[in-house]
Every structure is written in structure tokens, then in C-alpha cells.
TORKOL-4160 file (C-alpha; in steps of 0.2 Angstrom, whole numbers, padded with zeros to 4 digits, m for minus):
431
<pt num="1" X="m0259" Y="m0011" Z="0048"/>
<pt num="2" X="m0258" Y="m0001" Z="0032"/>
<pt num="3" X="m0241" Y="0006" Z="0036"/>
<pt num="4" X="m0234" Y="m0012" Z="0039"/>
<pt num="5" X="m0242" Y="m0018" Z="0023"/>
<pt num="6" X="m0234" Y="m0004" Z="0013"/>
<pt num="7" X="m0217" Y="m0007" Z="0021"/>
<pt num="8" X="m0218" Y="m0025" Z="0017"/>
<pt num="9" X="m0222" Y="m0021" Z="m0001"/>
<pt num="10" X="m0207" Y="m0009" Z="m0002"/>
<pt num="11" X="m0195" Y="m0023" Z="0005"/>
<pt num="12" X="m0202" Y="m0035" Z="m0007"/>
<pt num="13" X="m0198" Y="m0024" Z="m0022"/>
<pt num="14" X="m0181" Y="m0021" Z="m0015"/>
<pt num="15" X="m0178" Y="m0039" Z="m0013"/>
<pt num="16" X="m0184" Y="m0042" Z="m0031"/>
<pt num="17" X="m0172" Y="m0029" Z="m0038"/>
<pt num="18" X="m0158" Y="m0037" Z="m0028"/>
<pt num="19" X="m0163" Y="m0054" Z="m0035"/>
<pt num="20" X="m0164" Y="m0048" Z="m0053"/>
<pt num="21" X="m0147" Y="m0040" Z="m0051"/>
<pt num="22" X="m0139" Y="m0055" Z="m0044"/>
<pt num="23" X="m0146" Y="m0066" Z="m0058"/>
<pt num="24" X="m0138" Y="m0054" Z="m0071"/>
<pt num="25" X="m0122" Y="m0053" Z="m0062"/>
<pt num="26" X="m0120" Y="m0072" Z="m0062"/>
<pt num="27" X="m0122" Y="m0072" Z="m0081"/>
<pt num="28" X="m0113" Y="m0057" Z="m0087"/>
<pt num="29" X="m0095" Y="m0048" Z="m0087"/>
<pt num="30" X="m0090" Y="m0034" Z="m0075"/>
<pt num="31" X="m0093" Y="m0021" Z="m0088"/>
<pt num="32" X="m0111" Y="m0027" Z="m0092"/>
<pt num="33" X="m0114" Y="m0028" Z="m0073"/>
<pt num="34" X="m0111" Y="m0009" Z="m0071"/>
<pt num="35" X="m0125" Y="m0005" Z="m0084"/>
<pt num="36" X="m0136" Y="m0018" Z="m0076"/>
<pt num="37" X="m0136" Y="m0009" Z="m0059"/>
<pt num="38" X="m0142" Y="0007" Z="m0068"/>
<pt num="39" X="m0155" Y="m0003" Z="m0079"/>
<pt num="40" X="m0162" Y="m0011" Z="m0063"/>
<pt num="41" X="m0163" Y="0006" Z="m0055"/>
<pt num="42" X="m0172" Y="0013" Z="m0070"/>
<pt num="43" X="m0184" Y="m0001" Z="m0072"/>
<pt num="44" X="m0189" Y="m0003" Z="m0053"/>
<pt num="45" X="m0189" Y="0015" Z="m0049"/>
<pt num="46" X="m0202" Y="0019" Z="m0063"/>
<pt num="47" X="m0214" Y="0010" Z="m0052"/>
<pt num="48" X="m0210" Y="0021" Z="m0037"/>
<pt num="49" X="m0209" Y="0007" Z="m0025"/>
<pt num="50" X="m0190" Y="0007" Z="m0021"/>
<pt num="51" X="m0188" Y="0011" Z="m0002"/>
<pt num="52" X="m0172" Y="0018" Z="0006"/>
<pt num="53" X="m0166" Y="0000" Z="0009"/>
<pt num="54" X="m0167" Y="m0004" Z="m0010"/>
<pt num="55" X="m0157" Y="0012" Z="m0014"/>
<pt num="56" X="m0145" Y="0008" Z="m0001"/>
<pt num="57" X="m0142" Y="m0009" Z="m0009"/>
<pt num="58" X="m0139" Y="m0001" Z="m0026"/>
<pt num="59" X="m0127" Y="0012" Z="m0018"/>
<pt num="60" X="m0117" Y="m0002" Z="m0011"/>
<pt num="61" X="m0116" Y="m0010" Z="m0028"/>
<pt num="62" X="m0110" Y="0005" Z="m0037"/>
<pt num="63" X="m0093" Y="0001" Z="m0046"/>
<pt num="64" X="m0090" Y="0018" Z="m0054"/>
<pt num="65" X="m0093" Y="0036" Z="m0050"/>
<pt num="66" X="m0104" Y="0039" Z="m0065"/>
<pt num="67" X="m0115" Y="0024" Z="m0059"/>
<pt num="68" X="m0115" Y="0031" Z="m0041"/>
<pt num="69" X="m0120" Y="0048" Z="m0047"/>
<pt num="70" X="m0135" Y="0041" Z="m0057"/>
<pt num="71" X="m0141" Y="0032" Z="m0041"/>
<pt num="72" X="m0139" Y="0048" Z="m0031"/>
<pt num="73" X="m0149" Y="0058" Z="m0044"/>
<pt num="74" X="m0164" Y="0046" Z="m0042"/>
<pt num="75" X="m0163" Y="0047" Z="m0023"/>
<pt num="76" X="m0164" Y="0066" Z="m0024"/>
<pt num="77" X="m0179" Y="0066" Z="m0036"/>
<pt num="78" X="m0188" Y="0054" Z="m0024"/>
<pt num="79" X="m0185" Y="0066" Z="m0010"/>
<pt num="80" X="m0175" Y="0053" Z="0000"/>
<pt num="81" X="m0159" Y="0063" Z="0001"/>
<pt num="82" X="m0161" Y="0069" Z="0019"/>
<pt num="83" X="m0161" Y="0052" Z="0026"/>
<pt num="84" X="m0145" Y="0050" Z="0036"/>
<pt num="85" X="m0144" Y="0031" Z="0032"/>
<pt num="86" X="m0143" Y="0035" Z="0013"/>
<pt num="87" X="m0131" Y="0050" Z="0015"/>
<pt num="88" X="m0119" Y="0039" Z="0024"/>
<pt num="89" X="m0120" Y="0026" Z="0010"/>
<pt num="90" X="m0118" Y="0041" Z="m0003"/>
<pt num="91" X="m0102" Y="0046" Z="0007"/>
<pt num="92" X="m0096" Y="0028" Z="0007"/>
<pt num="93" X="m0099" Y="0027" Z="m0012"/>
<pt num="94" X="m0089" Y="0042" Z="m0016"/>
<pt num="95" X="m0075" Y="0036" Z="m0005"/>
<pt num="96" X="m0075" Y="0019" Z="m0013"/>
<pt num="97" X="m0076" Y="0026" Z="m0031"/>
<pt num="98" X="m0061" Y="0037" Z="m0029"/>
<pt num="99" X="m0069" Y="0053" Z="m0024"/>
<pt num="100" X="m0065" Y="0055" Z="m0006"/>
<pt num="101" X="m0066" Y="0074" Z="m0007"/>
<pt num="102" X="m0085" Y="0072" Z="m0012"/>
<pt num="103" X="m0088" Y="0062" Z="0003"/>
<pt num="104" X="m0080" Y="0075" Z="0014"/>
<pt num="105" X="m0091" Y="0088" Z="0005"/>
<pt num="106" X="m0107" Y="0078" Z="0009"/>
<pt num="107" X="m0102" Y="0077" Z="0027"/>
<pt num="108" X="m0098" Y="0095" Z="0029"/>
<pt num="109" X="m0112" Y="0103" Z="0018"/>
<pt num="110" X="m0126" Y="0092" Z="0016"/>
<pt num="111" X="m0129" Y="0082" Z="0032"/>
<pt num="112" X="m0142" Y="0089" Z="0044"/>
<pt num="113" X="m0140" Y="0075" Z="0056"/>
<pt num="114" X="m0125" Y="0064" Z="0058"/>
<pt num="115" X="m0122" Y="0048" Z="0068"/>
<pt num="116" X="m0106" Y="0038" Z="0072"/>
<pt num="117" X="m0106" Y="0030" Z="0055"/>
<pt num="118" X="m0105" Y="0047" Z="0047"/>
<pt num="119" X="m0090" Y="0052" Z="0057"/>
<pt num="120" X="m0081" Y="0035" Z="0054"/>
<pt num="121" X="m0084" Y="0036" Z="0035"/>
<pt num="122" X="m0078" Y="0054" Z="0034"/>
<pt num="123" X="m0062" Y="0050" Z="0044"/>
<pt num="124" X="m0059" Y="0035" Z="0032"/>
<pt num="125" X="m0061" Y="0047" Z="0017"/>
<pt num="126" X="m0049" Y="0060" Z="0025"/>
<pt num="127" X="m0036" Y="0047" Z="0027"/>
<pt num="128" X="m0037" Y="0044" Z="0008"/>
<pt num="129" X="m0035" Y="0062" Z="0005"/>
<pt num="130" X="m0022" Y="0066" Z="0018"/>
<pt num="131" X="m0009" Y="0053" Z="0020"/>
<pt num="132" X="m0001" Y="0063" Z="0035"/>
<pt num="133" X="m0017" Y="0058" Z="0045"/>
<pt num="134" X="m0019" Y="0076" Z="0052"/>
<pt num="135" X="m0037" Y="0079" Z="0045"/>
<pt num="136" X="m0043" Y="0062" Z="0052"/>
<pt num="137" X="m0035" Y="0066" Z="0069"/>
<pt num="138" X="m0044" Y="0083" Z="0070"/>
<pt num="139" X="m0061" Y="0075" Z="0066"/>
<pt num="140" X="m0058" Y="0061" Z="0079"/>
<pt num="141" X="m0055" Y="0075" Z="0092"/>
<pt num="142" X="m0071" Y="0084" Z="0086"/>
<pt num="143" X="m0083" Y="0069" Z="0087"/>
<pt num="144" X="m0098" Y="0074" Z="0098"/>
<pt num="145" X="m0104" Y="0057" Z="0100"/>
<pt num="146" X="m0098" Y="0041" Z="0108"/>
<pt num="147" X="m0083" Y="0033" Z="0098"/>
<pt num="148" X="m0084" Y="0015" Z="0094"/>
<pt num="149" X="m0071" Y="0003" Z="0089"/>
<pt num="150" X="m0071" Y="0009" Z="0070"/>
<pt num="151" X="m0068" Y="0027" Z="0076"/>
<pt num="152" X="m0053" Y="0021" Z="0086"/>
<pt num="153" X="m0046" Y="0010" Z="0072"/>
<pt num="154" X="m0047" Y="0026" Z="0060"/>
<pt num="155" X="m0038" Y="0036" Z="0073"/>
<pt num="156" X="m0025" Y="0022" Z="0074"/>
<pt num="157" X="m0023" Y="0023" Z="0055"/>
<pt num="158" X="m0021" Y="0042" Z="0056"/>
<pt num="159" X="m0007" Y="0040" Z="0069"/>
<pt num="160" X="0002" Y="0027" Z="0059"/>
<pt num="161" X="0001" Y="0038" Z="0044"/>
<pt num="162" X="0009" Y="0053" Z="0054"/>
<pt num="163" X="0022" Y="0041" Z="0060"/>
<pt num="164" X="0017" Y="0044" Z="0079"/>
<pt num="165" X="0019" Y="0026" Z="0084"/>
<pt num="166" X="0020" Y="0029" Z="0103"/>
<pt num="167" X="0004" Y="0039" Z="0102"/>
<pt num="168" X="m0004" Y="0024" Z="0092"/>
<pt num="169" X="0001" Y="0012" Z="0106"/>
<pt num="170" X="m0007" Y="0024" Z="0119"/>
<pt num="171" X="m0023" Y="0025" Z="0108"/>
<pt num="172" X="m0024" Y="0006" Z="0107"/>
<pt num="173" X="m0023" Y="0004" Z="0126"/>
<pt num="174" X="m0036" Y="0017" Z="0128"/>
<pt num="175" X="m0049" Y="0007" Z="0117"/>
<pt num="176" X="m0063" Y="0000" Z="0127"/>
<pt num="177" X="m0063" Y="m0015" Z="0116"/>
<pt num="178" X="m0053" Y="m0022" Z="0101"/>
<pt num="179" X="m0058" Y="m0031" Z="0085"/>
<pt num="180" X="m0048" Y="m0040" Z="0073"/>
<pt num="181" X="m0043" Y="m0024" Z="0063"/>
<pt num="182" X="m0037" Y="m0016" Z="0080"/>
<pt num="183" X="m0026" Y="m0031" Z="0084"/>
<pt num="184" X="m0019" Y="m0031" Z="0066"/>
<pt num="185" X="m0015" Y="m0013" Z="0067"/>
<pt num="186" X="m0005" Y="m0014" Z="0083"/>
<pt num="187" X="0006" Y="m0028" Z="0075"/>
<pt num="188" X="0010" Y="m0016" Z="0061"/>
<pt num="189" X="0013" Y="m0002" Z="0074"/>
<pt num="190" X="0025" Y="m0013" Z="0084"/>
<pt num="191" X="0034" Y="m0017" Z="0068"/>
<pt num="192" X="0036" Y="0001" Z="0063"/>
<pt num="193" X="0043" Y="0005" Z="0080"/>
<pt num="194" X="0056" Y="m0009" Z="0078"/>
<pt num="195" X="0049" Y="m0019" Z="0092"/>
<pt num="196" X="0047" Y="m0036" Z="0084"/>
<pt num="197" X="0046" Y="m0045" Z="0101"/>
<pt num="198" X="0030" Y="m0035" Z="0105"/>
<pt num="199" X="0023" Y="m0038" Z="0088"/>
<pt num="200" X="0026" Y="m0057" Z="0091"/>
<pt num="201" X="0018" Y="m0056" Z="0108"/>
<pt num="202" X="0002" Y="m0047" Z="0101"/>
<pt num="203" X="0001" Y="m0060" Z="0088"/>
<pt num="204" X="0001" Y="m0074" Z="0100"/>
<pt num="205" X="m0011" Y="m0065" Z="0112"/>
<pt num="206" X="m0024" Y="m0060" Z="0099"/>
<pt num="207" X="m0040" Y="m0071" Z="0101"/>
<pt num="208" X="m0043" Y="m0073" Z="0082"/>
<pt num="209" X="m0032" Y="m0072" Z="0067"/>
<pt num="210" X="m0035" Y="m0069" Z="0048"/>
<pt num="211" X="m0024" Y="m0068" Z="0033"/>
<pt num="212" X="m0021" Y="m0050" Z="0037"/>
<pt num="213" X="m0014" Y="m0055" Z="0054"/>
<pt num="214" X="m0002" Y="m0068" Z="0046"/>
<pt num="215" X="0004" Y="m0056" Z="0033"/>
<pt num="216" X="0007" Y="m0042" Z="0046"/>
<pt num="217" X="0018" Y="m0053" Z="0057"/>
<pt num="218" X="0027" Y="m0061" Z="0042"/>
<pt num="219" X="0031" Y="m0043" Z="0036"/>
<pt num="220" X="0036" Y="m0037" Z="0053"/>
<pt num="221" X="0049" Y="m0052" Z="0054"/>
<pt num="222" X="0056" Y="m0048" Z="0037"/>
<pt num="223" X="0057" Y="m0029" Z="0040"/>
<pt num="224" X="0066" Y="m0032" Z="0056"/>
<pt num="225" X="0079" Y="m0044" Z="0049"/>
<pt num="226" X="0071" Y="m0060" Z="0056"/>
<pt num="227" X="0069" Y="m0069" Z="0040"/>
<pt num="228" X="0071" Y="m0087" Z="0047"/>
<pt num="229" X="0057" Y="m0082" Z="0060"/>
<pt num="230" X="0046" Y="m0077" Z="0045"/>
<pt num="231" X="0049" Y="m0094" Z="0037"/>
<pt num="232" X="0045" Y="m0103" Z="0053"/>
<pt num="233" X="0029" Y="m0094" Z="0054"/>
<pt num="234" X="0025" Y="m0098" Z="0036"/>
<pt num="235" X="0026" Y="m0117" Z="0042"/>
<pt num="236" X="0013" Y="m0113" Z="0056"/>
<pt num="237" X="0002" Y="m0104" Z="0043"/>
<pt num="238" X="0002" Y="m0119" Z="0032"/>
<pt num="239" X="m0002" Y="m0131" Z="0047"/>
<pt num="240" X="m0017" Y="m0119" Z="0051"/>
<pt num="241" X="m0023" Y="m0121" Z="0033"/>
<pt num="242" X="m0022" Y="m0102" Z="0030"/>
<pt num="243" X="m0022" Y="m0099" Z="0011"/>
<pt num="244" X="m0009" Y="m0087" Z="0005"/>
<pt num="245" X="m0011" Y="m0072" Z="m0006"/>
<pt num="246" X="0000" Y="m0061" Z="m0016"/>
<pt num="247" X="0006" Y="m0051" Z="0000"/>
<pt num="248" X="0011" Y="m0068" Z="0008"/>
<pt num="249" X="0021" Y="m0074" Z="m0006"/>
<pt num="250" X="0030" Y="m0058" Z="m0010"/>
<pt num="251" X="0035" Y="m0056" Z="0008"/>
<pt num="252" X="0041" Y="m0074" Z="0009"/>
<pt num="253" X="0051" Y="m0071" Z="m0008"/>
<pt num="254" X="0060" Y="m0056" Z="0001"/>
<pt num="255" X="0064" Y="m0068" Z="0016"/>
<pt num="256" X="0072" Y="m0081" Z="0004"/>
<pt num="257" X="0081" Y="m0068" Z="m0005"/>
<pt num="258" X="0088" Y="m0060" Z="0011"/>
<pt num="259" X="0094" Y="m0078" Z="0017"/>
<pt num="260" X="0100" Y="m0083" Z="0000"/>
<pt num="261" X="0089" Y="m0098" Z="m0001"/>
<pt num="262" X="0087" Y="m0101" Z="m0019"/>
<pt num="263" X="0079" Y="m0118" Z="m0018"/>
<pt num="264" X="0065" Y="m0113" Z="m0006"/>
<pt num="265" X="0063" Y="m0097" Z="m0016"/>
<pt num="266" X="0061" Y="m0106" Z="m0032"/>
<pt num="267" X="0048" Y="m0117" Z="m0024"/>
<pt num="268" X="0038" Y="m0101" Z="m0018"/>
<pt num="269" X="0042" Y="m0094" Z="m0035"/>
<pt num="270" X="0032" Y="m0108" Z="m0044"/>
<pt num="271" X="0017" Y="m0105" Z="m0032"/>
<pt num="272" X="0018" Y="m0086" Z="m0036"/>
<pt num="273" X="0019" Y="m0089" Z="m0055"/>
<pt num="274" X="0004" Y="m0101" Z="m0053"/>
<pt num="275" X="m0006" Y="m0088" Z="m0043"/>
<pt num="276" X="m0001" Y="m0074" Z="m0055"/>
<pt num="277" X="m0006" Y="m0083" Z="m0071"/>
<pt num="278" X="m0015" Y="m0073" Z="m0084"/>
<pt num="279" X="m0013" Y="m0055" Z="m0083"/>
<pt num="280" X="0002" Y="m0052" Z="m0072"/>
<pt num="281" X="0000" Y="m0042" Z="m0056"/>
<pt num="282" X="0013" Y="m0028" Z="m0055"/>
<pt num="283" X="0016" Y="m0030" Z="m0036"/>
<pt num="284" X="0019" Y="m0049" Z="m0038"/>
<pt num="285" X="0029" Y="m0047" Z="m0054"/>
<pt num="286" X="0040" Y="m0034" Z="m0044"/>
<pt num="287" X="0043" Y="m0046" Z="m0030"/>
<pt num="288" X="0048" Y="m0060" Z="m0042"/>
<pt num="289" X="0059" Y="m0048" Z="m0051"/>
<pt num="290" X="0067" Y="m0042" Z="m0035"/>
<pt num="291" X="0070" Y="m0060" Z="m0030"/>
<pt num="292" X="0079" Y="m0064" Z="m0046"/>
<pt num="293" X="0090" Y="m0048" Z="m0045"/>
<pt num="294" X="0095" Y="m0052" Z="m0027"/>
<pt num="295" X="0099" Y="m0070" Z="m0032"/>
<pt num="296" X="0110" Y="m0064" Z="m0047"/>
<pt num="297" X="0098" Y="m0071" Z="m0060"/>
<pt num="298" X="0099" Y="m0056" Z="m0071"/>
<pt num="299" X="0092" Y="m0065" Z="m0087"/>
<pt num="300" X="0077" Y="m0071" Z="m0077"/>
<pt num="301" X="0074" Y="m0054" Z="m0070"/>
<pt num="302" X="0074" Y="m0046" Z="m0088"/>
<pt num="303" X="0062" Y="m0059" Z="m0093"/>
<pt num="304" X="0050" Y="m0054" Z="m0079"/>
<pt num="305" X="0053" Y="m0036" Z="m0083"/>
<pt num="306" X="0047" Y="m0039" Z="m0101"/>
<pt num="307" X="0031" Y="m0047" Z="m0095"/>
<pt num="308" X="0025" Y="m0030" Z="m0087"/>
<pt num="309" X="0031" Y="m0019" Z="m0101"/>
<pt num="310" X="0015" Y="m0008" Z="m0100"/>
<pt num="311" X="0013" Y="m0008" Z="m0081"/>
<pt num="312" X="0030" Y="m0005" Z="m0074"/>
<pt num="313" X="0031" Y="0007" Z="m0059"/>
<pt num="314" X="0046" Y="0014" Z="m0050"/>
<pt num="315" X="0049" Y="m0002" Z="m0041"/>
<pt num="316" X="0051" Y="m0012" Z="m0057"/>
<pt num="317" X="0063" Y="0001" Z="m0065"/>
<pt num="318" X="0073" Y="0002" Z="m0048"/>
<pt num="319" X="0075" Y="m0016" Z="m0047"/>
<pt num="320" X="0082" Y="m0017" Z="m0065"/>
<pt num="321" X="0094" Y="m0003" Z="m0062"/>
<pt num="322" X="0101" Y="m0013" Z="m0047"/>
<pt num="323" X="0102" Y="m0029" Z="m0058"/>
<pt num="324" X="0115" Y="m0022" Z="m0070"/>
<pt num="325" X="0127" Y="m0021" Z="m0056"/>
<pt num="326" X="0142" Y="m0013" Z="m0064"/>
<pt num="327" X="0137" Y="m0008" Z="m0082"/>
<pt num="328" X="0135" Y="0011" Z="m0080"/>
<pt num="329" X="0130" Y="0014" Z="m0098"/>
<pt num="330" X="0115" Y="0001" Z="m0096"/>
<pt num="331" X="0110" Y="0009" Z="m0079"/>
<pt num="332" X="0109" Y="0027" Z="m0087"/>
<pt num="333" X="0100" Y="0020" Z="m0102"/>
<pt num="334" X="0087" Y="0012" Z="m0090"/>
<pt num="335" X="0085" Y="0029" Z="m0081"/>
<pt num="336" X="0082" Y="0037" Z="m0098"/>
<pt num="337" X="0069" Y="0025" Z="m0103"/>
<pt num="338" X="0061" Y="0026" Z="m0086"/>
<pt num="339" X="0059" Y="0045" Z="m0089"/>
<pt num="340" X="0052" Y="0042" Z="m0106"/>
<pt num="341" X="0040" Y="0030" Z="m0099"/>
<pt num="342" X="0033" Y="0044" Z="m0088"/>
<pt num="343" X="0040" Y="0036" Z="m0071"/>
<pt num="344" X="0049" Y="0048" Z="m0060"/>
<pt num="345" X="0065" Y="0040" Z="m0051"/>
<pt num="346" X="0065" Y="0040" Z="m0032"/>
<pt num="347" X="0078" Y="0038" Z="m0019"/>
<pt num="348" X="0080" Y="0019" Z="m0022"/>
<pt num="349" X="0083" Y="0022" Z="m0041"/>
<pt num="350" X="0096" Y="0035" Z="m0038"/>
<pt num="351" X="0105" Y="0025" Z="m0025"/>
<pt num="352" X="0105" Y="0010" Z="m0038"/>
<pt num="353" X="0113" Y="0021" Z="m0051"/>
<pt num="354" X="0126" Y="0027" Z="m0039"/>
<pt num="355" X="0130" Y="0009" Z="m0033"/>
<pt num="356" X="0132" Y="0004" Z="m0051"/>
<pt num="357" X="0145" Y="0018" Z="m0054"/>
<pt num="358" X="0154" Y="0013" Z="m0038"/>
<pt num="359" X="0155" Y="m0005" Z="m0043"/>
<pt num="360" X="0161" Y="0000" Z="m0060"/>
<pt num="361" X="0174" Y="0013" Z="m0053"/>
<pt num="362" X="0165" Y="0026" Z="m0064"/>
<pt num="363" X="0170" Y="0041" Z="m0054"/>
<pt num="364" X="0166" Y="0055" Z="m0067"/>
<pt num="365" X="0149" Y="0047" Z="m0071"/>
<pt num="366" X="0145" Y="0045" Z="m0053"/>
<pt num="367" X="0150" Y="0063" Z="m0048"/>
<pt num="368" X="0140" Y="0070" Z="m0062"/>
<pt num="369" X="0124" Y="0060" Z="m0058"/>
<pt num="370" X="0126" Y="0065" Z="m0039"/>
<pt num="371" X="0127" Y="0083" Z="m0043"/>
<pt num="372" X="0112" Y="0083" Z="m0055"/>
<pt num="373" X="0100" Y="0073" Z="m0043"/>
<pt num="374" X="0092" Y="0088" Z="m0035"/>
<pt num="375" X="0091" Y="0100" Z="m0051"/>
<pt num="376" X="0087" Y="0087" Z="m0064"/>
<pt num="377" X="0078" Y="0072" Z="m0055"/>
<pt num="378" X="0070" Y="0082" Z="m0041"/>
<pt num="379" X="0077" Y="0070" Z="m0028"/>
<pt num="380" X="0082" Y="0077" Z="m0011"/>
<pt num="381" X="0099" Y="0071" Z="m0006"/>
<pt num="382" X="0100" Y="0060" Z="0009"/>
<pt num="383" X="0113" Y="0052" Z="0020"/>
<pt num="384" X="0113" Y="0036" Z="0009"/>
<pt num="385" X="0118" Y="0046" Z="m0006"/>
<pt num="386" X="0133" Y="0053" Z="0002"/>
<pt num="387" X="0138" Y="0036" Z="0009"/>
<pt num="388" X="0137" Y="0030" Z="m0009"/>
<pt num="389" X="0148" Y="0044" Z="m0015"/>
<pt num="390" X="0161" Y="0041" Z="m0001"/>
<pt num="391" X="0161" Y="0023" Z="m0006"/>
<pt num="392" X="0164" Y="0028" Z="m0025"/>
<pt num="393" X="0178" Y="0041" Z="m0021"/>
<pt num="394" X="0186" Y="0029" Z="m0009"/>
<pt num="395" X="0186" Y="0015" Z="m0022"/>
<pt num="396" X="0194" Y="0026" Z="m0034"/>
<pt num="397" X="0209" Y="0027" Z="m0022"/>
<pt num="398" X="0205" Y="0045" Z="m0016"/>
<pt num="399" X="0205" Y="0043" Z="0003"/>
<pt num="400" X="0207" Y="0061" Z="0006"/>
<pt num="401" X="0193" Y="0066" Z="m0005"/>
<pt num="402" X="0182" Y="0053" Z="0003"/>
<pt num="403" X="0186" Y="0059" Z="0021"/>
<pt num="404" X="0183" Y="0077" Z="0015"/>
<pt num="405" X="0166" Y="0073" Z="0008"/>
<pt num="406" X="0161" Y="0064" Z="0024"/>
<pt num="407" X="0166" Y="0079" Z="0035"/>
<pt num="408" X="0157" Y="0091" Z="0024"/>
<pt num="409" X="0141" Y="0082" Z="0021"/>
<pt num="410" X="0125" Y="0090" Z="0030"/>
<pt num="411" X="0122" Y="0074" Z="0040"/>
<pt num="412" X="0130" Y="0065" Z="0055"/>
<pt num="413" X="0140" Y="0050" Z="0049"/>
<pt num="414" X="0133" Y="0034" Z="0055"/>
<pt num="415" X="0141" Y="0017" Z="0057"/>
<pt num="416" X="0140" Y="0013" Z="0039"/>
<pt num="417" X="0148" Y="0029" Z="0033"/>
<pt num="418" X="0163" Y="0026" Z="0046"/>
<pt num="419" X="0165" Y="0008" Z="0040"/>
<pt num="420" X="0166" Y="0013" Z="0022"/>
<pt num="421" X="0178" Y="0027" Z="0026"/>
<pt num="422" X="0189" Y="0014" Z="0035"/>
<pt num="423" X="0188" Y="0002" Z="0020"/>
<pt num="424" X="0194" Y="0017" Z="0009"/>
<pt num="425" X="0208" Y="0020" Z="0022"/>
<pt num="426" X="0214" Y="0002" Z="0021"/>
<pt num="427" X="0213" Y="0001" Z="0002"/>
<pt num="428" X="0223" Y="0018" Z="0001"/>
<pt num="429" X="0237" Y="0013" Z="0013"/>
<pt num="430" X="0239" Y="m0005" Z="0008"/>
<pt num="431" X="0241" Y="m0001" Z="m0011"/>
């Protein structure tokens, strides 16, 4: 009876701590809320009445690593650190606050007893640390206890990260049961395999759908070139009263740009701008920027580029390079400014510069840039770079040079390379 009374008192104190924090949260900004979590912790723990559930609540509320460490210090001082329940939440806090290595360290060095939640959390942390998915796969294989659907979902994510799509499909079929995350994951897997028909079948079969499901199938359609199918699904999504988010809108803008549907794209653009009012989101801004570039609205693209002056990433810069079309000087100037801004160019950026040189007929500038890619820009040459150079040399009227470049490149020529060489041949012999 005494134990029950004490337990009830602890739960009451925990509930009161949560009530006070909720009250403060509703009337304060995000920064004030962070200090409020610690303040509530200090005030209530002074009475030594907080139980593991109360500390668990506070760990879930931690929004920064500093705040989380303060809560952990209190837990250690109270002698509650050995509880597996709290250790799991500490691991989750570290993972959520951007310290996945700390979460793994807790799992490996500080846990006497582990349950399936522990193993699932550490796999999620390892996926943050190792994008190849290898560490998470090894952990999955070592699990000594029954794997649940969360464990299998982590394994699916690991296999997708390591580009092992066939194994991911096999793993999905081995699962005893599937939840919404599992169904959404296999849509993405089918899309990455280029099997849109399978992705659509999964989408139709799944018992429930959420916004992630719709975004996954819309993205699958666009990535596999079925842009009209994506717009048809968008109509169904509206009929089902599913509210779009930035991922939905950016995917649909890509579909409109691919189809050259300026009118529908402009309508979606208004929704996007309304959704993105206030502080611009760089992902949304990049989608709008890319839409304007692909529709030839260079002045609108530049206007969007200016709105994200201090948040530009490699996608933003690469889109603007593509926008200049045949102005080599401007493309190279953008590249210089990009480097000064601390953003490293990637494969898409370099292909954009080579494409500008090709359209401008700037053979010398293009050859100089191509030869400097590996040494000066740390960009590994790919087949696409050689195809751009074949196009550049061919457009300059040097068919023999284009042919020699294709035969000497360290890649097997694909259909695109042969088509470009044929165009150079026709240009050369029809001149």
C-alpha cells in the first residue's frame, strides 16, 4: 500500500512538471522554452520527487545537446542512470540532438541490459553516422532478441542507403508484418529500382496512406519520367483532402517543368509562395528557382536567387549556372562567387558550366575547365562530363576530335554519346 502511494505521488509530481512546462510553452518563444525545461527540472528535482517517467518526459522535450546533458547529469546524481528505460531515452536524445556517436557510445559502453528498443535506437543512430548503412546492417545481424517491425524498417533503410535494392525487397517480404513506414519504404525502393509499375501496385495495395505515401509515389513518378501520372495522382490526393507540404509542391513543380506546363506550374507556384511566406525555406526556394530556369524565366530565377542570399546551397548555385545558358563569363563568375561563399561545386555544377561553354561555342574555355575539374575542383570525371566535351568539340566543327575523345574516354559510350557523335558527324559533313 505504501509503495503504491509513493508511486502515485511520483506520477503526480511528474504530471505537475509536465503541466507547468506545457503552460510555459504556450506563452513563450522557442528559445525561452529551452531554458524553461531546465528550470522545471531544477525546481521539481529539488524536492527529489521526480521519478523515471518524469525524467523520461524531460528527455523527450530536450531541444539541444546542452539541455539534454543537464538532464542526464540530474539522472546520474539521482542514481537512476542504470534504468534501461532512461538509457534508451538518453540514446534517443543524443541522436535527435545531432550527437549520434554519443548514442552509440552509450549503447556499447554504458548499458548493462538492452531491450529491442535499445537495438532499434542504435541502428537509427548508426544510419545517421554511416550513410552506407553497413554499421546498421551489422547491428541488425547481431540482434540477440526478437526483431520487431521497427528493427526491420531500420534494416530496410540501411539496405537502401547501400543501394542494395534487391536485398531490400527480399527483406520486406521476410517481415512478419508491415506498418506504414514499411509500405512507404518499399515504394521508394521500387522507384530506385526503376520499377514504377511495382511502386504503383504497392501504393494501391497498402491498407493506409499518409502524406509520406503520397509524396513517395509522386516522387517515384517524376523520377521515372511519368510526369502526367504524377499530376493525375495529385488530383486524387486533392480529392482525398490530403494537405500538401513543401515536398509535394516541389515534386509537382518538377513535373510541370518537365512537361512545359507553365500555366499549371504558375498556379502551383502561387501555392508554394504562399506556403513559403516569411523566412524562405531553401528547399522550396530551390524548387521555385529550378522551375523558372527550366521554363526560361531567367529574371524570375534571379529574383528568387536573391531572396536566399545567405542560405544558398549547391543546388541553388547549380541552378543559376544552368540559367545563364550561353554566357560563359557569367557562368564562370557564378562559379567563383560560389567558391567564395564556401560552397563546393558538385557534378551538376560542373556539367552546367560545360553545357554553357558548349552552347556558346567556347571551346578553349570548356577544355580548360574540363582539364581543371579533378585538380582544382575535386570533381571526379564521369561519363556525363565526357559527353559534354564530345558535344562541345563536335559543335566547334571538329568531328575527328570528338570521335577521338569518345574512343579514348575511360567509359563505355552509351546511346546519348553515340547520338551526340552522330550529330557532330552530320554537322561536319553537311557544312
